[in-house]
C-alpha positions in Angstrom: 0.0 0.0 0.0 1.0 3.6 -0.5 0.6 4.5 3.1 0.8 1.4 5.4 -0.8 -2.0 5.9 -4.1 -3.7 7.1 -4.6 -6.9 9.1 -7.9 -8.8 8.5 -9.5 -11.8 10.2 -10.9 -14.1 7.5 -13.7 -15.9 9.2 -15.6 -13.8 10.0 -14.2 -11.2 7.6 -13.2 -8.2 9.7 -10.5 -5.6 9.8 -8.4 -6.2 13.0 -5.7 -3.7 12.7 -4.4 -0.9 10.5 -1.2 1.0 10.4 -0.8 4.2 8.4 2.5 5.8 7.6 2.7 9.4 6.5 6.4 8.9 5.4 5.9 6.3 2.7 4.5 3.0 1.4 4.9 -0.7 2.1 5.6 -3.2 -0.6 5.6 -6.4 1.4 4.2 -7.6 4.7 4.5 -11.0 6.4 2.7 -11.6 9.7 4.0 -14.1 12.4 0.9 -16.3 12.9 -1.7 -14.2 14.8 0.7 -12.2 17.0 2.0 -8.6 17.0 5.1 -9.1 14.9 5.2 -8.3 11.2 8.0 -8.2 8.7 7.7 -5.2 6.4 9.6 -4.1 3.3 9.3 -0.7 1.8 7.6 -0.2 -1.6 5.5 2.0 -3.8 6.4 5.3 -5.3 7.7 6.6 -2.0 8.9 3.6 0.1 8.7 3.9 3.9 11.8 1.8 4.2 14.6 1.0 1.6 13.6 -2.1 -0.4 16.9 -3.7 0.6 15.9 -3.7 4.3 13.6 -6.0 6.4 12.0 -4.2 9.3 10.3 -6.3 12.0 7.4 -4.3 13.3 6.0 -4.7 16.8 2.4 -3.7 16.5 2.0 -3.4 20.3 4.9 -0.9 20.6 4.0 0.7 17.2 7.7 0.7 16.1 10.2 -1.5 14.4 12.3 -3.6 16.8 14.6 -5.5 14.4 16.4 -4.3 11.2 18.2 -6.4 8.6 20.0 -4.8 5.7 21.1 -6.5 2.4 23.1 -5.6 -0.7 20.1 -6.2 -3.0 16.3 -5.8 -2.9 14.3 -8.1 -0.6 11.9 -10.3 -2.6 10.1 -12.0 0.3 10.3 -12.7 4.0 9.0 -15.7 5.9 8.6 -15.9 9.7 8.2 -18.6 12.4 8.7 -18.2 16.1 12.4 -19.1 16.0 13.5 -18.1 12.4 13.5 -15.1 10.0 13.9 -16.2 6.4 14.9 -13.6 3.8 14.5 -14.2 0.1 16.8 -12.3 -2.3 17.2 -12.7 -6.1 19.6 -15.6 -6.0 20.0 -16.5 -2.4 18.0 -17.3 0.7 19.3 -16.3 4.2 18.1 -17.8 7.5 18.4 -15.9 10.8 17.5 -16.5 14.4 14.4 -14.6 15.5 16.1 -12.6 18.3 16.7 -9.0 19.1 20.1 -9.3 17.4 19.5 -11.9 14.6 22.3 -14.2 13.9 22.8 -15.6 10.4 22.5 -19.4 10.4 22.3 -20.6 6.8 22.7 -19.4 3.2 21.1 -21.3 0.3 21.7 -20.5 -3.3 18.7 -20.6 -5.7 17.7 -20.1 -9.3 16.9 -16.5 -10.2 13.9 -15.9 -8.0 12.4 -12.5 -8.7 9.0 -13.7 -7.4 10.5 -14.5 -4.0 9.2 -18.1 -4.0 9.8 -19.7 -0.7 7.7 -21.5 1.9 8.5 -22.2 5.6 6.5 -24.9 7.3 4.5 -23.3 10.2 4.3 -26.6 12.2 6.4 -26.4 15.3 7.3 -30.0 14.9 8.5 -29.6 11.4 11.2 -27.2 10.3 11.1 -27.7 6.5 12.0 -24.9 4.1 11.2 -25.2 0.4 12.5 -23.0 -2.4 13.5 -23.0 -6.1 16.7 -25.1 -6.6 19.5 -23.9 -8.8 18.2 -26.2 -11.6 15.2 -24.9 -13.6 11.9 -26.2 -12.4 13.3 -28.1 -9.4 12.5 -27.5 -5.7 15.0 -27.9 -2.9 13.7 -28.9 0.6 15.9 -28.5 3.6 15.3 -29.3 7.3 16.4 -26.3 9.3 16.4 -28.5 12.4 18.9 -30.8 10.8 21.0 -29.1 8.2 23.5 -31.9 8.3 20.9 -34.0 6.4 21.3 -33.7 2.6 18.7 -31.5 1.0 16.0 -33.1 -1.0 15.8 -32.2 -4.7 12.4 -32.5 -6.4 12.1 -32.3 -10.2 8.8 -30.4 -10.2 8.6 -29.1 -13.8 10.5 -28.7 -17.0 9.9 -24.9 -17.0 10.4 -22.3 -14.3 8.3 -22.5 -11.1 5.4 -20.1 -10.5 4.2 -21.3 -7.1 5.1 -23.7 -4.3 3.2 -24.6 -1.2 3.5 -26.9 1.8 0.6 -28.3 3.7 0.1 -27.4 7.3 1.9 -30.6 8.5 4.8 -30.2 6.1 4.3 -33.6 4.6 3.2 -32.5 1.1 4.5 -30.0 -1.4 2.5 -28.6 -4.3 4.2 -27.0 -7.3 3.1 -25.2 -10.5 5.2 -23.9 -13.4 5.0 -20.8 -15.5 2.8 -22.8 -18.0 0.1 -23.1 -15.3 -1.6 -26.2 -16.7 -0.5 -28.8 -14.1 -0.3 -28.9 -10.3 1.9 -31.6 -8.9 1.9 -32.8 -5.3 5.0 -34.5 -3.8 5.8 -36.3 -0.6 8.3 -34.1 1.3 10.2 -37.1 2.9 10.8 -39.1 -0.2 10.3 -36.7 -3.0 7.9 -39.1 -4.7 5.1 -37.6 -6.8 1.7 -38.3 -5.3 -0.7 -36.5 -7.6 -0.8 -34.6 -10.9 -3.8 -32.3 -11.2 -4.8 -30.6 -14.4 -6.0 -27.0 -14.1 -6.8 -26.7 -17.8 -5.4 -27.0 -21.4 -4.5 -23.3 -21.9 -1.5 -21.6 -20.2 -2.2 -19.5 -17.2 -0.3 -17.5 -14.6 -0.9 -19.1 -11.2 -1.1 -16.6 -8.4 -1.6 -18.8 -5.4 -1.7 -22.5 -4.3 -2.9 -23.6 -0.9 -3.9 -26.8 0.9 -6.8 -26.9 3.4 -6.2 -27.9 7.0 -6.4 -31.7 6.5 -4.8 -31.6 3.0 -7.8 -33.2 1.4 -8.4 -30.1 -0.8 -6.1 -27.9 -2.9 -7.0 -24.3 -4.0 -5.5 -22.7 -7.1 -6.1 -19.2 -8.4 -4.9 -17.8 -11.7 -5.1 -14.8 -14.1 -8.0 -16.5 -15.9 -10.2 -15.0 -13.2 -11.0 -18.5 -11.7 -10.3 -20.4 -8.6 -10.0 -24.2 -8.8 -10.7 -26.5 -5.9 -9.2 -29.9 -6.3 -10.0 -33.1 -4.3 -6.4 -34.3 -3.7 -7.2 -37.8 -2.4 -10.2 -38.5 -4.6 -9.3 -37.2 -8.0 -12.5 -38.7 -9.6 -14.3 -35.7 -8.1 -12.3 -33.2 -10.2 -13.5 -31.6 -13.4 -11.2 -30.2 -16.0 -11.5 -26.6 -17.3 -9.8 -24.5 -19.9 
């Protein structure tokens, strides 16, 4: 937004919080679950903060409490209670979520202008998924055990457009820039579990999400449609163009 950010409750739909800045706009916001911490990155015609900085905003104190600066623009930020994950064009950096964050890991990626990255929110699962250096591949690392070799998943032949983990961190959904197929993989073995067809014509996929028990998968695209797939019982699914 040009002047701040808004926080909404989805069910029921209600605005819970708003923050307006007279000094400039916000280009990216990531909320830590339902608590008072948000990661913000400046954006718009007159950015509130430089686009190469991550500012962790405490909405109770109404001020930023952590600041991280980088040599290039920040593409995305992911949060969990113990980690701050910052996505740059060709690299992902992982920090402790502390008053003075300490860098723990650095992972190289394919060119990632969209900031594709997903961090499992489950406290019992510390998986991080992001585009691998090879086109169309996804790399999964366990932040709780980085000595374990990362898992490489050959998702698509073309560049990735979306990746999503289910709530438990056991399944990964991927789409490519073609936008016709959604593939679902097992995160422990890398085995493909399902291939779902959105349609025959190319589309830009905006978002992919599992429901709470991973029985359904939601996909939105620039065709102005939202597809809901039955993941476990694919006979229920209908194909569209």
